[in-house]
VOMARSE-623146 format. One record per residue (C-alpha): residue in one letter; x, y, z. Coordinates in nm, 2 decimals. Example, Ala and Ser with C-alpha at 12.3 -4.5 7.8 and 13.67 -1.06 7.14 Angstrom:
<recs>
REC r     xx     yy     zz
REC A   1.23  -0.45   0.78
REC S   1.37  -0.11   0.71
</recs>
This chain:
<recs>
REC r     xx     yy     zz
REC X   0.00   0.00   0.00
REC X   0.15   0.34  -0.10
REC X   0.07   0.68   0.05
REC X   0.15   0.99  -0.15
REC X   0.03   1.24   0.11
REC X  -0.10   1.27   0.46
REC X  -0.45   1.32   0.32
REC X  -0.43   0.98   0.15
REC X  -0.34   0.82   0.49
REC X  -0.63   0.99   0.65
REC X  -0.86   0.89   0.37
REC X  -0.75   0.53   0.39
REC X  -0.81   0.52   0.76
REC X  -1.15   0.69   0.73
REC X  -1.26   0.46   0.44
REC X  -1.15   0.14   0.62
REC X  -1.28   0.21   0.96
REC X  -1.13   0.11   1.29
REC X  -1.26  -0.25   1.29
REC X  -1.13  -0.33   0.94
REC X  -0.80  -0.14   1.01
REC X  -0.74  -0.36   1.31
REC X  -0.81  -0.67   1.10
REC X  -0.55  -0.60   0.83
REC X  -0.31  -0.88   0.79
REC X   0.04  -0.81   0.92
REC X   0.18  -0.90   0.58
REC X   0.05  -0.57   0.44
REC X   0.34  -0.33   0.39
REC X   0.30   0.05   0.38
REC X   0.53   0.28   0.17
REC X   0.54   0.65   0.21
REC X   0.64   0.93  -0.02
REC X   0.82   1.13   0.25
REC X   0.87   1.21   0.62
REC X   0.55   1.41   0.68
REC X   0.33   1.13   0.52
REC X   0.53   0.87   0.72
REC X   0.46   1.06   1.05
REC X   0.09   1.08   0.97
REC X   0.08   0.70   0.91
REC X   0.27   0.63   1.23
REC X   0.04   0.85   1.43
REC X  -0.25   0.64   1.28
REC X  -0.08   0.33   1.41
REC X   0.05   0.20   1.08
REC X   0.40   0.07   1.04
REC X   0.58   0.23   0.75
REC X   0.80  -0.03   0.58
REC X   0.98   0.21   0.35
REC X   1.00   0.59   0.28
REC X   1.10   0.73  -0.05
REC X   1.44   0.91  -0.02
REC X   1.34   1.13  -0.32
REC X   0.99   1.26  -0.23
REC X   0.84   1.22  -0.57
REC X   0.62   0.95  -0.73
REC X   0.93   0.82  -0.91
REC X   1.11   0.80  -0.59
REC X   0.83   0.62  -0.43
REC X   0.82   0.37  -0.71
REC X   1.19   0.31  -0.68
REC X   1.16   0.26  -0.30
REC X   0.88   0.01  -0.35
REC X   1.09  -0.18  -0.60
REC X   1.38  -0.19  -0.35
REC X   1.14  -0.32  -0.08
REC X   1.01  -0.59  -0.31
REC X   1.36  -0.69  -0.42
REC X   1.47  -0.71  -0.06
REC X   1.17  -0.92   0.03
REC X   1.27  -1.16  -0.25
REC X   1.62  -1.18  -0.11
REC X   1.77  -0.92  -0.34
REC X   1.93  -0.70  -0.08
REC X   1.85  -0.44   0.18
REC X   1.55  -0.21   0.13
REC X   1.67   0.06   0.38
REC X   1.34   0.06   0.56
REC X   1.25   0.35   0.79
</recs>
């Protein structure tokens, strides 16, 4: 799951609701476009698996690719 802004985090939380949010499987990974978005996600109780070092959509895509590669045994993802 990727978040491109704090408002997308808040929208996700609102759309899901507390009960369904609590029922999310622990295998779901959250990726954030930058530090402000990551902080909003953490404040909502989400664990951010990776944050884009370049705070753009392209940077987020590259960060997610690194996370997937690391999960497949391809090296470190530099999770935050």
